C-alpha positions in Angstrom: -41.4 -136.9 123.7 -41.9 -134.7 126.7 -40.7 -134.5 130.4 -42.5 -135.1 133.7 -41.7 -131.4 134.6 -43.3 -130.2 131.3 -46.5 -132.2 131.9 -46.8 -131.1 135.5 -46.1 -127.4 134.7 -48.7 -127.4 132.0 -51.2 -129.1 134.3 -50.5 -126.6 137.1 -51.0 -123.7 134.7 -54.3 -124.8 133.2 -55.9 -125.7 136.5 -54.5 -122.5 138.3 -52.4 -124.5 140.8 -55.3 -126.5 142.3 -53.4 -129.7 141.4 -50.8 -128.9 144.0 -53.4 -127.9 146.5 -55.3 -131.2 146.2 -52.6 -133.8 145.5 -49.2 -134.7 146.7 -46.0 -134.5 144.6 -45.9 -138.3 144.5 -49.5 -138.5 143.1 -48.7 -135.9 140.5 -45.5 -137.6 139.5 -47.3 -141.0 139.0 -49.8 -139.2 136.7 -47.0 -137.6 134.6 -45.0 -140.8 134.5 -48.0 -142.7 133.2 -48.4 -140.4 130.2 -44.7 -139.6 129.6 -44.3 -141.8 126.6 -47.7 -141.0 125.2 -47.5 -137.3 124.9 -45.2 -134.7 123.4 -44.7 -130.9 123.8 -47.7 -130.3 121.4 -50.2 -132.0 123.7 -52.7 -129.4 124.8 -53.1 -128.3 128.4 -56.8 -129.2 128.2 -56.0 -132.7 127.2 -53.6 -133.0 130.1 -56.1 -131.6 132.6 -58.9 -133.9 131.4 -56.6 -136.9 131.4 -55.7 -136.0 135.0 -59.3 -136.3 136.1 -59.6 -139.6 134.2 -56.4 -140.9 135.8 -57.8 -140.0 139.3 -61.3 -141.4 138.6 -60.9 -144.9 140.1 -59.1 -143.7 143.2 -60.2 -142.7 146.7 -59.3 -139.0 145.8 -61.2 -138.3 142.6 -61.7 -134.8 141.2 -63.6 -133.0 138.5 -62.7 -129.9 136.5 -64.9 -126.8 136.8 -66.5 -126.1 133.5 -66.4 -122.4 134.1 -62.9 -121.6 135.6 -61.1 -124.9 134.8 -59.8 -125.4 138.3 -59.8 -128.9 139.8 -62.5 -129.5 142.4 -63.5 -132.2 144.8 -67.0 -131.0 145.4 -69.5 -129.2 143.2 -72.7 -129.1 141.2 -73.5 -130.7 137.9 -75.7 -128.7 135.6 -77.0 -129.8 132.2 -76.1 -126.5 130.5 -72.7 -125.7 132.0 -71.3 -129.1 133.2 -69.4 -129.2 136.5 -69.6 -126.0 138.5 -67.6 -125.7 141.8 -69.6 -125.8 145.0 -68.2 -122.5 146.4 -69.0 -120.8 143.1 -72.6 -121.7 143.7 -72.7 -121.7 147.5 -74.2 -118.2 147.8 -76.6 -118.7 144.9 -80.3 -119.3 145.6 -80.6 -122.9 144.6 -84.2 -122.8 143.4 -83.6 -124.1 139.9 -87.2 -124.1 138.8 -87.5 -120.4 139.6 -85.1 -119.8 136.7 -86.3 -122.5 134.3 -83.3 -124.7 135.0 -83.3 -128.4 135.6 -82.5 -129.7 139.1 -78.8 -129.5 140.0 -77.2 -132.7 141.2 -74.8 -132.2 144.0 -71.6 -134.2 144.0 -69.6 -133.9 147.2 -66.0 -134.9 148.0 -63.8 -133.2 150.6 -60.8 -130.9 150.1 -62.3 -128.5 147.5 -60.8 -125.3 146.2 -63.5 -123.2 144.5 -63.5 -120.7 141.6 -65.0 -117.3 142.1 -67.8 -115.6 140.1 -65.4 -112.7 139.4 -63.0 -115.0 137.7 -65.5 -115.9 134.9 -64.4 -114.1 131.7 -67.6 -114.8 129.8 -69.8 -111.8 130.6 -73.0 -113.5 129.5 -72.3 -116.5 131.8 -71.4 -114.2 134.6 -74.7 -112.4 134.2 -76.6 -115.7 134.1 -75.0 -116.9 137.3 -75.3 -113.5 139.0 -79.1 -113.4 138.5 -79.3 -116.3 140.9 -77.1 -114.7 143.5 -79.0 -113.9 146.6 -77.4 -110.7 147.9 -77.9 -110.6 151.6 
């Protein structure tokens, strides 16, 4: 067994606080209450975060989780290789996918989005890959 506070604190930690930026306390409590009797203290943070996006799926305020930084987002790109990538992460990139041998990126847009930053990516190979598309002005 776990507590609502435990579920929410683990969610906040794994999504870097973006849950509190995008959703009200009441919305977050409804999520935690729904899973209260299904989880215990050993439930992973990633399971909690993915369950949150599933829980929000059929609502008017859906979200995705950035495949790079793990933050929740309401607007972003979907890429076959990396999954969901936040819009602001890619906003300054030259979006000419064929130039880099990539498939076409599908844009998903929802309002109220908090982005990850290229500098927050710990994987140096991924950072180098994304940096090569960055159009420095």
